[in-house]
C-alpha positions, 0 to 999 in steps of 0.5 A: 459171854464172859471176856477172854480172861473170865472176869468182866470188867464191871460187875453184872446185875445179879438177876442177869447172872441167875437168868444165865445159870438158868440157861446153863442148866438147860442141858443138865439132867432133871433133879426131880421127877424120877426120870434120872435113875442115878446121882439124884435122890428125890422125896417127892416133898417140895417142902423137905427140899425147900427147907433144906435149901433155906437151911443150906443158905442160913449156914452158907458163910459158917466156916467149919474150919474152926469149931470154937469160932462157930459152936453151932457146927458142933451142936449140929454134927453131934445131933446128926452123928447121934442120929445115925449111930442110933440107927446103925448099931452105935449109941449116944456116944458112938464116935463119928464125923460129918463129911462131904461124902461117902469118898471123904468118909471112906478116906477117913476110915482107911487113914484111921486103919493106916495109922492105928495099924501101921499096915498098908493093904485093904482087902475089898471085893471087886464090887467095892466102891472105887473110893477105896482105891482113891484112898489107897492112892492118896494114902500110899496104900494098896487094894487087894481085890477079892472075887464075888460069888454067883450072886455077886456077894463078896467070896468069904473064903477069898477074903480069908486067903487074902489077909496077911500081916500087912492087912490093915482093913477088911471091906464089906458093902451094905450093899455094893453099889453095882448090883445092890446086894448085901455082902455077908458082913457078919461072916467077914467082920468075924474073920477080920477079928479072928485075924486082928484086922479092922473091918469097915462096912460101907453103907454109903448107899444103903445105910439110910435105907436099910435100917427101915426095911424088913428082914435085913441081915445085921450089917452095922456096928451092932455086928462083932468085928465092925470097927467102922461104917460109912452112911451118905445122908445125900443119898437115901437120906435125901440131904443136899449133896455134901453129907455123909457120916463115918462112925467108928467103934472105937474113939482112938479110930476117930482120933487117927482120922484127924489131922493136925499140924503145928509145923508153922507160925500161923493160926492153929490147924486141926481138921477132922476130915480131908478138907480145911475151910468149908462151908457149913451149908451142907451140915445145916441142910442134912440136919434140917432134912433129917429132922423134918422127916424123922423116923416115920418119914424115912420108913415111909420113903424106904418102904415106898423105894423098895416097893418100886424097886421090887416091882421093877425086878418083876417087871424086867422078867417080862422084858425080852432080853433083859434080866436082873443081876443078883437079889437086891437087898436095897432099892438098887437094880442092875439090868443086864442083856441076855441077848447078843443082839441086845446092847445095853449101851444102845438101850440107854442112848435110846431111852435118853432119846425118850427123856429117861437116863439109864446108868451104864455100867462097864463089864468087869471080872466076868460081871457083864455090862449092865444098866444101873438103876437107883429107885426112889419113892418118886420113880415111875416104875410103869414109866421105866418099864414102858421105856425099857421095853420100847428101847430095847426093841430099838436097840435091837433094830439098831444093832451094837455099836460100830467100834472102829477096829484098831482105834485105841491101839493106834492111839498115842495118848501122850502125843494127843492134845486135849483138843485133838483128843475132844475131836476124836471123841466126837468122831466116835459119837461122844460129843453131841451124840449117843455115848454107845460107841464110847461105852463099848470101846471102853467096855472092851479095854483093860482097866488101865487103859479105861482109866488112862482114856478117861483121864483124857476125857475129863481133861478135854471136857474142862479144857473146852 
């Protein structure tokens, strides 16, 4: 154990430290094997993951701060951007930026839109990723939300009505994460173009799986009116975390995403992304993963993942009290309860007891609470269905979670210390126990109150 000041007086042997890391990871969700249906992406090919890890180590200490000092980062980024653009409607000279993830890619797309138009509003469906809200928060902009239709796709008429003279960017998802459905990209992009507004397609989760699937409507830079697109390589690209690309339809948009400052007497500051100093490890690992798998590898993985997702959808139809939301275009499936006695948050806890992680999603704007499944080629659909069915039976037997009446209304968050809040969380089941009660409390609250509680939760978690 570390002393109170966090640092040992004398250095510890590296083998001991690595052993402690292994012990600390004992309670982590497994990143291989397919029993975690969110956060991780597994090819099932150990040599691919091992190769990426070795490449990560090779580039670990290379600093992406200065591409003139480390020209390898320019060569690798050019190859990655070219490969991504070639499969997402661009050409060999399509401008793009390698980023740390979808949120940074979206942040740079939003910055480019703001700085080239001078406008500050983003029109986005309610299913658009919170990264757009985060970008608006950081960049002094606003998000105008529009509803979705019965199939959870962005309502084009509502998008049209929401566009004003201050609209900098219109957003479509390919697909949206919550239900895995594809927004009507062509219609939204055409509408944006007709109004002289930029259009971003968030293909962070789907951009590196949809190109290898049949009968997918056009959604990328080939669609007239689409001016930027984000695609994560650490999702269905199977690269280690820290790998995404944002593409632009015009060179001036990429330039607007950059940041430079000469307002000091130190070294030259010019950044392509939000970060300044950053390791080239993710860049090297992503390049290695893409080149090792190639078109054939990605086509096989995409085909297998979609077949598994289709089998999951078909299987859920045979489980009483459960139903799939929408018609997923990608290997993403959302499952809700049709039985008031079957609480999906309790189901998730019961599945966790069986060694499965099913990601809970809270209700919002008429979309019911549900469980999200990111399906890959290694997902064991028979195992998922068995766990779903058994956990659903257990959830019905257990009944909905017991939410303490008036708990949230009586809270004075400003008066609670992090320790007080942690104790309260433990009392309602969030510490060392199931999360069903905590999720049920959050599910019954308006978004602003949810956000305040989540911030307190994170603060308490890191305060120890």
